[in-house]
N, C-alpha and C positions, 0 to 999 in steps of 0.2 A: 465568189461573195465573201467579203471579211466578216467574221462573227466576232473576232477579238482583235483589237489593235491598240498596242502601246506606243505612245508618241512622247519622245523627248523625256524619258523619265529620269530624273535626277534624285538620289537618295545618298543620305550619309548618316554617320553615327555620332552622337554626342558622348564624349568622354571627358568629365570633369569639365574643365574649360576649353576643351580643344572640339572641334567639329570636323570630322574626318569624312571627305566624300568618297562613296563606294560605287555608286553607279553614275555614269555620265552619258546623258542624252541617249538612253537606251531606246531604240525604236524597233519594232518588228510587228508583222501581220500574220494572224492565223486564219485561214480559209476554212469555210465550212466543209467538214468532210475530209479534212486534209490533216497530216501529221507534220507539225514543225518541230525540229529538234534544235535545242539550244545547247552547244557544246563547248567545252573548256576544261581547264585544269581545275581542281578544287580551290575554292576562294576567288574565282574569277567574277563572281555576282550572277552566276545563272539561277541559283536557288531563290536569292533575294529578288531578283526581278520577277520570278514566278509567285512567291508569296507576296509581293506587293499587289498583284491581281486581287488576291482575296483579302487583302488588309490583314495579314497574319505575320506582320512585321514586328520584331522586338520591339520593347519600350522605348530603348535608346535610339531606334532607328527613326528618321524622319524624311518623309517625301518632300523636297524642297520645290520641286516642279515638274509639270508633266501631265499628261492626260492618259486614261486607261479606258477605251470604248468597248463595251459588251452591248451586242446588238444595237450599236448607234447611242447607248447611254453611257455617261462618264461614271464609271464605278468611284473614283475619287471624291465625288459629289454625293455618294450615298451615306446615310446614316448607319451606324452599327446595327441597327434593328432590321434594315433593308438588306445589309450585306449578310446577316445571319440567314435570311430567306433565300439568298442566292447561293450561299456556299451549300455545297450538296444537291440542291434541286437543280441549280441551273449550271453551276461550274463545281466540279468536284475533285477533290484531291485525292491520288494515290501516293502515299507517303513512302519514304525512302526505306524504312525498316519494317517489313511485315511482321516480325516477330514480337515488336512492341506496340503495334498500331490496334491491337484488339484487346479489349479488357478481358483479363484472364478469369474474371469473376462470373462472366455472363457466357450463356452460349451464343454460338454464332447466330443461331435463329433469333434469340431475344434482340441481339443488337441490330439484325436486319429488321426486325419488326418495330423497334424503337425509331430508326431512321425513317420507316415509311409513315410512321404514325405523325411524326415531326413535319416532314415535309408534303407528304401526299395526303395527309389526313383520312389513312386507311387503316383499318382495324380488323380484328377477328379473322374469319376464314378467308376474307379477301386478301387480308395483308400476307397471312400464310401462304396462300396460293400464289401470289407475286414473289414472295421470298424465295419459294422453291424454284419457280421460273428463273429468278435471277441467279441463283446457283447453277441451275441447268445452263443457262447462257454461257457461263464461263467453264463449263466442261467439267463440274465436280460430280463425280459419281454417286449415285444413291442420294440424291440431293435431299428428299424428304426426311429421311433419318438423319442425314448430317446436320440438319437444324438443331438437332438436339446435343450436338457435340460441342465441347469447350475448345479455345482456342489451341491448348496444348496436345489435344488430339488431331490435329492438322499439321502436316508437313509444311516447310516453308513455302513451298510453291502453291499449296492449297489455301494458306493464309493470305498470300497476295491475290489469289483468284477470289477469295471471299471479299477482299477489301474492293476488288474491281466491281464484283456483284453488287456491293452496297453503292457505289456510283451508278451502276446501270439500273438498279431499283428505282431511281428517282427520275429516270429519263435525262440525266444531265447532258446538256449540249456540248459542253467543253470539259475533256479530261485534263488535269495538270498530273503528269507523272514524273514524279521527283526521284530519279535514280531507281525505277522500280525494280530492277533487277540485280541490285548490288549484293545482297546478302544470299543470293542463289547460286547454284553450280550452273555450269554453262549449259548443260541439257535443258534445264529448267528456265534459263534465261530466254533461250530460243523458243520455248512454248508460250512464255509470257508475251514476248514480242510478237509471235504469231497471233496469239489470242487479241492482243491491241489492234494488230492490224484488221483483223475480221471483224471487229466492233467498229473500226473505222469505217470499213466498206459497207458492212451490212446495216448498220444504223446511222451512217452519215454523221458520226460523232467525231468531233473535231479534238486532235489531241496535241498537247504541248508536252513535250518530251523533253527533260532535264537529264543529260548524261554526260560523262566524259569519254564514253566508249564510242569512237566513230564507226568501229567494226560493227557495232551492235544495231546501229541505225541506217548502215548502207542499203539494206534490202528494203526497209520498210517505210523510212521517212521520206516525204514528198518535198520538204524544204529543210535546209538547214541555215542556222545562224551561229557563228563562231564568236565566242567572247573570249577577251583577254583584258584583265585587271579593270574591271567595271565598263568595258566599252565592247560594242559589237564591231569586229574588224572585218568580218566577210559574211555576206548572205548570198545564198544562190539556190536554185531548186538541186535537189539531190544529185540527180544524174551529172549535171553541168558542174556540181562542186568537185565530184569524185573523179570526173574526167579532166577537169582544168582548175584544180584549187590556184588561187591567186596569191593571197597574202602570205608573206614567209612563215608566219605562226601555224596558218594551215598546212602548207606544206611540210613543216617540221612535225606536225601532229601525224600526218599520214606516213612519213617516213619511219616515225616511231612504232608504227603498228607491225607485230609479228607476220611474217610472212612464210611460206612453204617452198620458197624459191631458194633457199640456202644463203640468202643474202644476210650480211651482218646488221644486227639490230641497231638503228642509229637513236640518239638520245638529243634531247635540247638541253643545251647547256644552261647552267645557272638555275635560278629559282624564280617563280613570278613574284612580283613585289608585293609587301605588305601595305596595308592602309596608311601606315606611318611614314613610309619611304616616299621620297621626293625625288621623281624622276621627270626631267625636262624632256619636252617633246613627246615622241612616240614612247609608250611606256614599255614596248617590246624592243627597244633599241639596245639595251645591254647585252641581249641574247640573240640578237639578229646578225646573220653572217653577211647580210647585203647593207649594213646600216651606213649611211652617208651623213654627210655634216648636218643636213637639214633635219634629219631624224631627231637630233637632240635638241634641236631650236623650236621646232614647231609640230603641232599635233595634226596628223592627217586626218581628212574628212573622208566619210564613207561616201564614196561616189560611185556612179554607174560606169562598168567597164564593158557592159553589154546591156541589153534590154531588160535581163531578169537577173543580172550578177552584179553585186555591189562590193567594193573592197576599200579599206581604208591604208593606203600605202603610197609613198611619194615615188615609187618605181613605176607606178602607173602614170606619173604626170610625163 
């Protein structure tokens, strides 16, 4: 059952007298109790797609068309007041940098209690008990005493766990995790991903994971959507995607992953286009080793190549 559905989302940025489109008909579905990973290089539009769900886009950005359904209700029709109630309590954000996401002037406990007071209308001992349970649920040791710690007394991994605890404390149905492991070392990255997977399974929480790291999601993600230059170019269940990637960009991303088989590390030639660059046809065509004449003339549509697998490439025609 779909809990979150983005349909044909188009968004752009106004710069002086110029409007530059950044998202093109972005569509994806997040099922209840599942993890959907949106992957792609920096600047491809994955974070902006996620922030549009919470209406946390920059002032210069504008959604020109599309629909975003959460439990059957279009979030783009909600008022700012309605969205304030939804953020944190129904859909929670785990931001990219745990180092700067907590207020250094307040204890972790104070920040947890403030969220519970605002979203759950809980105060006093009941709130404190729930805050301790939230820290326990993300495996922070000595949770009761840790409530009195300031963020600088937490390691990077513990800060990220505390942020996840704040989302869990309000029983959010959807977690949007925006590059949640970027600032962490490899060991802690694996721990955070295992924690998110446990939350997904045990709480039936739906998780939208934004990342550039395909290796990180291969073990935990249920579904994958690959973005390039503001468009989704491939969608598939995770197992099917890694067994049979279809789009040339997806194949190139997977080939660029380090392996332990002694193979030479491959790279994708060129750079992703900027918003101001005009590229006719498929925007990947300047970097694609399979480029044909039609690729620089028309934009391929995202079409089914199997019952559960979609790809936007003329090689499938």
